N, C-alpha and C positions, 0 to 999 in steps of 0.2 A: 504494500500500500504506500502511495506517495503523497507528500504534502504539497499543497498549492501555495506558492509565494504570494503574500498579500502585504499591502502597505499599512493597513489599519485593522483594528479589531472588528470581527463580524458580530452582528447581533445574535442573540440566542444563548443557550447554556453550553459552556465549554469547560473542559478541564485542560490544564496546561502542564507541560513538561519542559525540562531543559533541552535545548537543541544542542546535540553533541556534534563536534567537528571531527569526524573519523570515517571509518569504513562501515557502511551499512551491511549487515550480515544476518542470515538465518542460521540458527543452531538447531540441528536436527538430530534427535536421539531415537533410535528404534532398536530395542533389544540390546545386543552387544555392539551395535554399530553407531558411530557418532560422526557427524560431518558438520562443517561450517561452510556455508555457501555465500558468495558475494551476490550482489544484485544481478550480475550478468552470468550467474551460474558457475563462477570460478571457485574451485575448492581452496579454502584458506586454512584448512586444518593443519597442514604441515608447517606453514609459516607461523601460525599462532597455536602451537601444539599445547601450551599450558591451558589456554582457554578450552580447547577441544577436550583435554583430559578432565577439566573441571565440569564440563557439560556431561561427560561420561560418568562422573561420580554422583550425579543427581539421582535421588531415589525415586525413579519413575520407570514405568513400563515403556512408554514412548512419549515424546514431546516435540513440538516445533516452537521455538522461541525467536521472536523478532527483536533485534537490538543493534547496537553500534559498538564496534571495536575502536577504542580510543587509547591514545598515549597521554599520560599525565605529566604535567610540569611539576616544578618544586612546590607549588602551592595547591597541587591536586586538581588543577584545571585541565580540561582537554586541550591538546595542542596538536593541530594537524601537521605542523612543521616537524615536531618530534616524531610523529607517526611516519612521515616520509623518511626521516633520518633512520628510523628503525628498519623500514622497508629496504633501505640501501645498505644496511649493516654499519651505519656510521655511529649510532648511539644506542643505548640500552635503557630507555625509560620504562617505568611501570606501564604495562599493557593490561587493560581490563575490558570486559564485555558488559556494557550497560544494557540490561534487558528491559524492554518497555512494552512488550505485548506477547500474548500467548495464543497461538493459533490452534494447537492440538495438545491434548493431555490424556494419557492412558486410554487411548482408543476413541476419544470423543473429539469431533471437529468443533472448534469453538468460534469459527469465523462469523457465524450468524448471531452469536451472543453479544449483548451490549458491551461497550468498552469497559464500563465499570466492573462488570462480572469477570471479564478476561483479566483485568488488572488485579482484582481481588484474588483470583486463583494463582496468578503469577507471584503476587506478594507472599501468599501462603507457601508456595513451592520454594521460594527463595528466602524463607524466614531465617535460615542459618546457611547462607550460601558459601561455597568455596571462595577463597580470597580473590580469585580472578574474575568473579561474577558479581555484579552489583545490580540491585533493583532500582529502576528509574521511577522515582516517586512522582505522583501527580499533585498539582496545586490548584486550588479553587478560589484563592483570595483575590483581592483587587488587582486587576491586570496592570494598572499603572505602577502599583507598588512592586509587583513582580518584575516588570521591565526595568524599573529603577535599580532593583537589587542585582539583576542580571548585568546591567551596565556597570555597576560598581565592581562586580567580580570579573569584568572584562570577558564575559562569556559571549557566545555568538548570537544567541537569541532564544526564542521560545517556539515550541510546537503546540498548537491548539488542536484539541480533538473534541468533536461535537458530542455532547452527552447523549448516551443511548445509541451511538452509531455502531454499525457492524464493521467487519474487516473486509474491505474491497481491494482486490489486487490491481488497482489502477489509481489514478488521481481523481477522486470523486468530489473533492471539496469538503469532505467530512474531516480531513486533516488539513491544517494550514500551518505555514511557517512564517514567523516574524523575525527577520534578521536585523540585528543592530549593526550599524556601520559607523566607522570613523570617517572624518572628512578633513581635507587639508588642501592647501595651495601648493602647487608644484610648478617648477619652471620647465618649459618645453625646450628640449635641446636637439630634437630631431624626430624622424619617424621612419618606420620600416616600409618597404615596398608592399603593395597589395598582393595577395595570393588567392588562388582559386577564383571564385566568382566575385570577390570583393573588388571594388574599383577605387581609383584615386589615391588611396593610401592605406597602409596596414594599421600599425599601432603607434601611438605617440610614445616617444622615449622621454621620460621625465626625471627630474632631479631636484635636489634641495641644495641651498647654499651652505657650505661648511668651511668656515675660516676663509671666506672670500673666494672659494672655489666651488664649482658646480659638481656635486656628487650624484652619479646615476643611481636611482633607487628602484627602477622597474619600468614596465611598459603598460600602457592602457589601450586596450583594443576593443572594448565594449562600450555601449552607451551612445553610439553614433548612428544617425540616419544617413542614407546615401547623399542627401542634400547637404547635410552638415560636413560629411567627408569631403565633398567636392569644394565647398566654400573654404574649409579649413586648409586643404592642400594648396589652394590658390594663394591664401594669405601666407602660409609657411614658405612657399616657393619664392616669395618676394624677399625673404630674409635668409635664404639659403647661403651657407658658407662651406668652404672646402674641408676644414679641419673639425674634428670632434671636440665639442665644448666640455665634455665630461673628463675629469682628471682620473677617474678610476676605471676607464674602459681602455685597457692596454691593447696594443695592436695584435697581440697574440690571442686575445679573448679568453685567456685562462683565468679561472677563479671567479667567473661571473655568476653570482647567485641567481639573478633573474633569468639565466639561461639564454642570453644573447650569444649566438655562436659566431665564430670567425667569419663564416660565409655570409651570415646575415649582416654583420658589421660592414662588410665590403659593399653591401647594397643599400646601406642606410643613407638617408638624406639628412645632413646636419644643418641646423639653423642657428642663427644668432639667438642666444638665450634671453629674449626680450618679451616673450609671451608667457603668461601664467594661466594655469587651468585649475579648476576645483575638482577634486577627485574623491569619490566615496570608495572606501576599502574596508576589509574586515580586520586585518591585523598587520602590524609591523613584524617582519621576520628578522632573524639575526643577520 
């Protein structure tokens, strides 16, 4: 079941949960067999063997649990960056499975049961869970207070689930997601060439001033209409320059966190760093 992205709270009765920034996964237990599947049916059991073993240790005949695999930072908050680092074998943060829905239990298909009933059965199942599995609790208090607290904790947002709703294997609107974004001003130092069906320009290359120099911090490729792409490319071409304005983009392209390759750098159009844009984003990575 997928959540629909919304800008504001929907009317009606809703329960809310923390939005976890990780890998969505189904944990399947049947007799002696245990599997963890990603949303595109990829088997994650070998990669996250501790979680698989914890699911196998549950006292059930069979079960299907929906949840999110997350990496935790030093304050116990989900960090997608740490999860990617774990994926590449670079770091070893704590990895846990936050369980938030129960689709099947001991021979009974629960997908037509109300969300409250499924959550109650899941909470009972995970009353004393293994260390690598955590129950994702629901909240019903004032949504503005919840969002304020989520913002204070620097979490990604909230998931809203319509009270009494069943589990549908698509984006029905019974689940919604409310993302919290940061926003800031960034200097445009260039842009990439368009690819595929895109026209006029690819992504903006943006930076921030650091000790009087322009530091590259990433690229922005979404949020543009074709009309805006055309108008913006015309404006940027007026201030095009030959040399790269970012001090931390070496000619070799090595060590670039945002993933700008050497081949891409050779095709970039650099501009005089005189234009500023407002960008919404979820987090600053290291």
